C-alpha positions in Angstrom: 58.1 -110.1 92.6 57.1 -109.6 96.2 55.0 -112.4 97.6 51.5 -111.3 98.7 49.7 -113.3 101.4 47.1 -112.2 103.9 48.2 -111.6 107.6 45.5 -112.1 110.2 45.5 -111.8 113.9 42.8 -113.1 116.2 43.3 -110.1 118.5 42.2 -107.6 115.8 38.5 -106.6 115.6 38.2 -107.4 111.9 39.5 -111.0 112.3 36.2 -112.9 112.1 35.0 -111.1 109.0 38.4 -111.5 107.2 38.5 -115.2 108.0 35.0 -115.7 106.8 35.8 -113.9 103.5 39.0 -116.0 103.2 37.1 -119.3 103.6 34.2 -118.5 101.4 34.0 -120.8 98.4 31.1 -121.3 96.0 31.1 -124.8 94.4 28.0 -124.4 92.3 28.6 -124.1 88.6 27.1 -121.2 86.7 24.0 -121.4 84.5 26.0 -121.8 81.3 27.8 -124.9 82.6 24.6 -126.3 84.1 22.8 -126.0 80.8 25.6 -127.5 78.7 25.9 -130.4 81.0 22.2 -131.0 81.1 22.2 -131.2 77.3 25.0 -133.7 77.3 23.5 -135.9 80.0 20.2 -136.0 78.2 21.8 -136.8 74.8 23.7 -139.7 76.3 20.6 -141.0 78.0 18.7 -140.9 74.7 21.4 -141.9 72.1 23.9 -143.9 74.1 27.2 -144.6 72.4 26.4 -142.3 69.4 26.3 -139.3 71.8 29.4 -140.3 73.7 31.3 -140.8 70.5 30.1 -137.4 69.1 31.1 -135.5 72.3 34.4 -137.3 72.6 35.5 -136.5 69.0 34.4 -132.9 69.5 35.8 -132.1 72.9 38.8 -134.3 73.0 39.9 -133.7 69.4 39.5 -137.3 68.4 38.6 -138.9 65.1 37.1 -142.2 66.3 34.6 -144.2 64.2 33.3 -146.6 66.8 33.1 -146.8 70.6 35.0 -150.1 70.5 38.1 -148.2 69.6 37.9 -146.3 73.0 38.0 -149.5 75.1 41.5 -150.2 76.1 42.6 -153.8 75.5 44.4 -155.5 78.4 47.5 -155.8 76.3 47.7 -152.0 76.0 47.4 -151.6 79.8 50.0 -154.3 80.4 52.3 -152.6 77.9 52.0 -149.3 79.8 53.0 -151.1 83.0 56.0 -152.6 81.3 57.0 -149.3 79.7 57.3 -147.1 82.7 60.7 -146.7 84.4 61.4 -149.3 87.1 61.5 -146.6 89.8 58.0 -145.5 88.9 56.6 -149.0 88.9 58.3 -149.8 92.2 56.8 -146.6 93.7 53.3 -147.4 92.4 53.5 -150.9 93.8 54.8 -149.8 97.2 52.1 -147.1 97.4 49.4 -149.6 96.3 50.5 -152.1 99.0 50.3 -149.5 101.8 46.9 -148.2 100.6 45.6 -151.8 100.3 46.8 -152.8 103.8 45.3 -149.7 105.4 42.0 -150.1 103.7 41.8 -153.8 104.7 41.2 -152.5 108.2 38.1 -150.7 107.1 36.2 -153.7 105.9 32.9 -154.1 107.7 31.5 -157.6 108.3 27.9 -158.7 108.6 26.6 -159.3 112.1 23.5 -160.6 113.8 22.2 -161.6 117.2 19.4 -163.8 118.4 17.1 -162.9 121.2 16.0 -165.3 123.9 12.7 -166.2 122.1 14.5 -166.9 118.8 14.0 -163.5 117.1 17.0 -162.7 114.8 18.2 -159.2 114.1 21.2 -158.1 112.3 22.9 -156.4 109.4 24.1 -157.8 106.1 27.0 -156.0 104.5 27.3 -156.4 100.7 29.7 -154.8 98.2 28.4 -152.8 95.2 28.2 -154.7 92.0 30.0 -152.1 89.9 31.8 -148.9 90.5 32.9 -146.2 88.0 36.2 -144.3 88.4 36.7 -141.0 86.7 40.4 -140.1 86.1 41.6 -136.8 84.5 43.6 -137.5 81.4 45.8 -136.0 78.7 49.1 -134.5 80.0 47.8 -134.6 83.5 49.2 -137.5 85.5 47.3 -138.6 88.6 48.1 -142.3 89.1 47.8 -141.7 92.8 44.1 -141.0 92.3 43.7 -144.3 90.5 45.1 -146.1 93.5 43.1 -144.2 96.1 39.8 -144.7 94.3 40.1 -148.2 92.9 41.8 -150.0 95.7 39.1 -149.4 98.4 36.5 -150.6 95.9 38.4 -153.8 95.2 39.1 -154.3 99.0 35.3 -153.9 99.5 34.7 -156.7 97.1 33.3 -154.7 94.2 33.1 -157.2 91.3 33.8 -154.7 88.5 35.6 -151.3 88.5 35.2 -149.4 85.3 37.7 -146.5 84.7 37.0 -143.7 82.3 39.9 -141.4 81.4 39.9 -138.8 78.5 42.6 -138.9 75.9 42.8 -135.5 74.3 44.2 -135.7 70.8 44.8 -139.4 71.6 47.3 -138.6 74.4 47.4 -141.0 77.3 49.6 -141.2 80.4 51.4 -144.6 80.9 51.6 -144.1 84.7 47.9 -143.7 84.9 47.3 -146.9 82.9 50.0 -148.7 84.9 48.3 -147.7 88.1 45.0 -149.1 86.8 46.6 -152.5 86.3 48.2 -152.4 89.8 45.0 -151.3 91.4 43.0 -154.1 89.7 40.8 -152.0 87.5 38.7 -154.3 85.3 37.9 -152.1 82.3 39.4 -148.8 81.0 37.5 -146.6 78.5 39.1 -143.5 77.0 36.2 -141.1 77.4 36.0 -138.1 79.7 33.9 -135.0 80.6 30.2 -134.9 81.4 29.5 -137.5 78.7 31.6 -140.1 80.5 29.8 -139.4 83.8 26.4 -139.7 82.0 27.5 -143.0 80.4 28.5 -144.5 83.7 25.3 -143.4 85.3 22.8 -144.6 82.7 24.8 -147.1 80.7 25.3 -147.3 76.9 25.9 -150.1 74.5 29.6 -150.0 75.4 29.8 -148.4 78.8 28.2 -150.4 81.6 26.0 -148.6 84.1 27.6 -148.5 87.5 26.2 -148.1 91.0 28.6 -145.4 92.2 30.9 -142.8 90.5 34.0 -141.7 92.2 37.1 -139.6 91.3 38.1 -136.0 90.6 37.3 -133.9 87.5 36.8 -130.3 86.3 33.7 -128.2 86.8 31.8 -130.1 84.0 32.6 -133.4 85.5 31.6 -132.2 89.0 28.3 -130.7 87.6 27.5 -133.9 85.9 28.1 -135.9 89.0 25.8 -133.7 90.9 23.2 -134.0 88.2 23.2 -137.9 88.0 23.2 -138.3 91.8 20.2 -140.3 92.7 20.5 -142.5 89.6 23.9 -143.5 91.0 25.8 -142.7 94.2 28.8 -140.3 94.1 31.7 -139.8 96.4 31.5 -136.0 96.9 31.5 -132.7 95.1 35.0 -131.6 96.0 36.3 -128.0 96.2 39.9 -126.8 95.8 42.6 -128.5 97.8 43.4 -127.0 101.2 45.9 -127.3 104.1 45.9 -125.9 107.6 49.2 -126.0 109.4 49.3 -125.4 113.1 52.8 -124.9 114.4 54.2 -123.9 117.8 57.1 -122.2 116.1 59.7 -124.9 116.7 59.6 -126.6 113.2 62.0 -125.5 110.5 60.3 -122.6 108.7 61.4 -123.9 105.3 59.6 -127.2 106.0 56.4 -125.4 106.9 56.7 -123.1 103.9 57.1 -126.0 101.5 54.1 -127.7 103.1 52.0 -124.6 102.4 53.4 -124.5 98.8 52.5 -128.2 98.3 48.9 -127.2 98.3 49.2 -123.8 96.6 50.7 -125.4 93.5 47.6 -127.4 92.9 45.7 -124.5 91.4 44.9 -120.8 91.9 41.9 -121.6 94.1 43.8 -123.9 96.5 44.1 -122.7 100.1 47.1 -122.7 102.4 46.9 -121.4 105.9 49.4 -121.3 108.7 48.3 -120.8 112.3 50.8 -120.1 115.1 51.1 -118.2 118.4 54.6 -117.2 117.5 54.7 -113.9 115.6 58.4 -114.2 114.8 57.7 -117.6 113.2 55.2 -116.1 110.8 57.9 -113.7 109.6 60.3 -116.7 109.1 57.8 -118.7 107.1 56.9 -115.6 105.0 60.6 -115.2 104.2 60.9 -118.9 103.4 58.0 -118.7 101.1 59.6 -115.8 99.3 62.8 -117.8 98.9 61.3 -121.1 97.9 58.6 -120.0 95.5 60.7 -119.1 92.5 62.2 -122.6 92.4 58.8 -124.3 91.7 57.7 -125.3 88.2 54.2 -124.1 89.1 55.4 -120.9 90.8 52.9 -118.6 89.1 50.0 -120.8 90.2 51.3 -121.1 93.7 51.9 -117.3 94.0 48.3 -116.6 92.8 46.9 -119.2 95.2 48.7 -117.6 98.2 47.6 -114.2 97.1 43.9 -115.1 96.7 43.3 -117.6 99.4 46.4 -118.1 101.6 46.9 -116.7 105.1 49.4 -116.4 107.9 47.3 -116.3 111.2 48.6 -115.2 114.6 46.7 -116.7 117.5 47.1 -116.2 121.3 48.0 -119.8 122.0 47.4 -123.4 120.8 44.0 -123.4 122.6 42.8 -120.7 120.3 44.4 -122.6 117.4 42.3 -125.6 118.2 39.2 -123.4 118.1 40.2 -122.3 114.6 40.8 -125.9 113.5 37.3 -126.9 114.4 35.8 -123.8 112.8 37.7 -124.2 109.5 37.3 -128.0 109.4 40.2 -128.4 106.9 40.8 -131.0 104.3 44.4 -131.5 105.4 45.5 -130.6 108.9 49.2 -130.6 110.0 49.8 -130.5 113.7 53.5 -129.5 113.7 53.7 -129.2 117.5 55.5 -130.8 120.4 52.6 -133.0 121.5 50.5 -133.6 118.4 48.6 -136.6 119.7 47.3 -134.6 122.6 46.0 -131.8 120.3 44.7 -134.3 117.8 42.5 -135.9 120.4 40.5 -132.6 120.7 40.1 -132.1 116.9 36.5 -132.7 115.9 36.6 -131.6 112.3 39.3 -132.5 109.8 39.6 -134.7 106.7 43.1 -136.1 107.6 45.3 -135.2 110.5 49.1 -135.3 110.0 50.8 -135.4 113.4 54.3 -134.3 114.3 57.1 -132.3 112.6 58.2 -135.0 110.2 54.7 -135.9 108.8 54.4 -133.9 105.6 50.9 -133.8 104.1 52.5 -134.9 100.7 53.1 -138.4 102.2 49.3 -138.8 102.6 48.8 -137.7 99.0 50.8 -140.7 97.7 51.8 -143.5 100.0 51.2 -143.2 103.7 48.1 -145.5 103.3 45.0 -143.5 104.3 42.9 -142.2 101.4 43.7 -138.8 99.9 40.1 -138.3 98.7 39.0 -136.0 101.5 36.1 -133.6 102.4 36.9 -130.0 101.4 35.4 -126.5 102.0 34.4 -127.3 105.6 32.5 -130.4 104.8 34.7 -132.4 107.2 32.1 -131.2 109.7 29.8 -134.0 108.5 31.7 -136.2 106.0 34.6 -138.5 105.9 37.5 -139.6 103.6 36.7 -142.0 100.8 37.0 -145.6 102.1 35.9 -149.2 101.8 32.6 -148.3 103.5 31.8 -146.1 100.4 31.7 -149.3 98.3 29.6 -151.4 100.7 26.0 -151.2 101.5 24.1 -152.5 104.5 20.8 -154.4 104.7 18.9 -154.9 107.9 18.0 -158.5 108.9 14.8 -159.2 110.8 13.2 -162.6 111.6 10.6 -162.7 114.3 9.6 -165.7 116.3 5.8 -166.2 116.7 6.0 -164.9 120.2 7.9 -161.7 119.3 5.7 -161.1 116.2 2.7 -161.1 118.6 4.3 -158.7 121.0 5.6 -156.3 118.4 2.3 -156.6 116.5 0.5 -155.0 119.4 3.0 -152.1 119.6 2.9 -151.7 115.8 -0.9 -151.7 115.7 -1.2 -148.9 118.2 1.4 -146.8 116.4 0.0 -147.5 112.9 -3.6 -146.7 113.9 -2.3 -143.5 115.5 -0.9 -142.6 112.1 -4.2 -143.5 110.3 -2.6 -146.4 108.4 -5.1 -149.2 108.9 -3.6 -151.7 106.6 -0.3 -151.4 108.4 -2.1 -152.1 111.7 -4.1 -155.0 110.4 -1.0 -156.6 108.8 0.7 -156.6 112.2 -2.5 -157.7 114.0 -2.9 -160.8 111.9 0.2 -162.2 113.7 -1.0 -161.4 117.2 -1.8 -164.5 119.2 -5.2 -164.8 120.8 
């Protein structure tokens, strides 16, 4: 079967329209999904555990009589850690160590300063009390997501991390449970879907209400997260995974092809784009894709992804490639060029930047250290990777001396009366010295 992937050239008149069409992605769920999720969320708010149990038995093909059966005892989690092969445990622990050390650098400290008259101003940084982590379950195995979501929360000082993970037909993945132990998750409950999100947001008799919900999920989970936002914080509404590789043509074409395939195998909506000024290199990578694709376990998914949303783009030079980077604002950006740091310094919009020919994006997914929860669908223009700062909040500190209260009171009085807020003005005026 011949590989189909779009070929674009910035020199052609239809380039801008074709690129816009390629990048277009609608993340909003349809009315049917919205309505179903709204019913689930409302039921959980009203009936708590009873609704969660009902939906879990229905959607996950369970036969559970009480919510207590869905709470994983610590002994079961420890058994999972002991059961996985030694190589898997060592890999999880090595990845967790790197992720933890990286995120330690993100910790923000409280600060304050005192003005000459004794007025104190500052900022108090406090961790969230409780965070909820959604993890896909069943046959799916995403232990890396457990590490990436739970470790920053624990580094931030979150007192309790509650993980929800569905167990369709009672099936659980030991690597996911082992990762929860290694990451320091405090409680694991085997529920999933919109009902799990609603339970975390509003709390039930068994599921504690959290302050923020993080972690990936299907369209029902994403819709529920959007719906409960405001009651709780959320990390983001993520779109399909994406990679943009910029190459000068000097990297092994098979390396670049496999980097593109590493995203394409996620799902049919994932996006893999190569940008290069070397037309011959585009042909080499296309040939390498054709050669490598049949050897993948998820070849059919990757093939469809490349056909629907993939592209090989010819640019005039790396300067034009830089313009495309900042226009696309990719989730993952590989700079497979001779001087990657020079180019990276001029990148304004990207979730994560992988510099040099040896830095495969896959390393960032698992064990490099930085978080793999990244802004997608162009949202890197205004948002950032998940980090410790997502689990900390800031309070302003203000303590005025009598002298400063008098001085500021005069300023506040004028502004408040200009806004017609008399009580504000008089409150400030009471502190003005005669």
